[in-house]
N, C-alpha and C positions, 0 to 999 in steps of 0.2 A: 752528902758531905761536900762534894764538889760544887753543887748548885748553891749551897750556903756560902761558900767562899767566893764564888763569882758575884753573888748578891752583895756581899760585904764590900768587895772591890768597887762595884757600881755605886753603892751608897756612899763610899768615901769621896768619890768624885762628884756625883750628882744625887744628893739625898732624895729629891722628889721622884726620881726614876726608881729608886729602890722601894719607896713606899708604893708607887704605882704597881710594881711587879707583885707586891705582897697583898695590898689592899684593894687594888683596882682604882677606878676613877670615882671619887666620892669625897666626903668631908675630910678624911684623913689626908688625902692628897692635897686638898685645898689648904688645910692648916699647915702642912709641911711646906708648901710653896711660899706661903706668907712668912713662916718662920725663917726660911732660907733667904728670902729677900731682906727681912729685918736683920738677920745676922746668920752667917754661914754655920756657926757653931750650934745655935739653937735648932737649926734644921737637921743637923747631924744627930743631936740628942733625941729629937722626936722620931727620926727615921729609925734609929737603932732600937728605940723603945718599941715601936710598932712591930719591927721584925722580931724582937725578943719575945713579945707576947704571942705572935703568930707561931714561932717555932716551939715555944714552951707549950702552948695549947695543943699543937699538933702532936708533939711527943707524948703529952699526957693522954690524949685521945687514943693513941696507938697502944698505950698500956692499959686502957680501959678506965682511966680516971677522967671524969667529966666535972668541971667546976661549974657550979650554978651561978657564981658571982661574975659579973662583968669586970673586965680590966678598966680602970679609970683612964679617961682621956683617949680611948680607942672607940671609934664610931663604926668601923667596918664589921659587919656580921662575919665576913670571911675570916678576918683576923681573930675575932672573939671565939670562934669555934675551931680555929686551927685548920680551916679548910675542909672540915667534916660536917655532915648533917645540917640540921637547921636549929636555930635557937627557938626555944619555947614552943 
């Protein structure tokens, strides 16, 4: 819970750093940097969406619920699986 709150605070000030902490260095980070440069608000929306997908998938995996569908607009395998296992 504390780590999620710290991640939210980091994302409020620097959206790409929040995405990097959840998704690592990849397409999601690149997209978030572009969105943040184009407009600070779109960068926030994308960052919080990526974080939401990550935490939702992680919580579902802990309960034994595994979604076979990929979240749209998220390219990181780590986010798609909530930090667990491998896809496919």
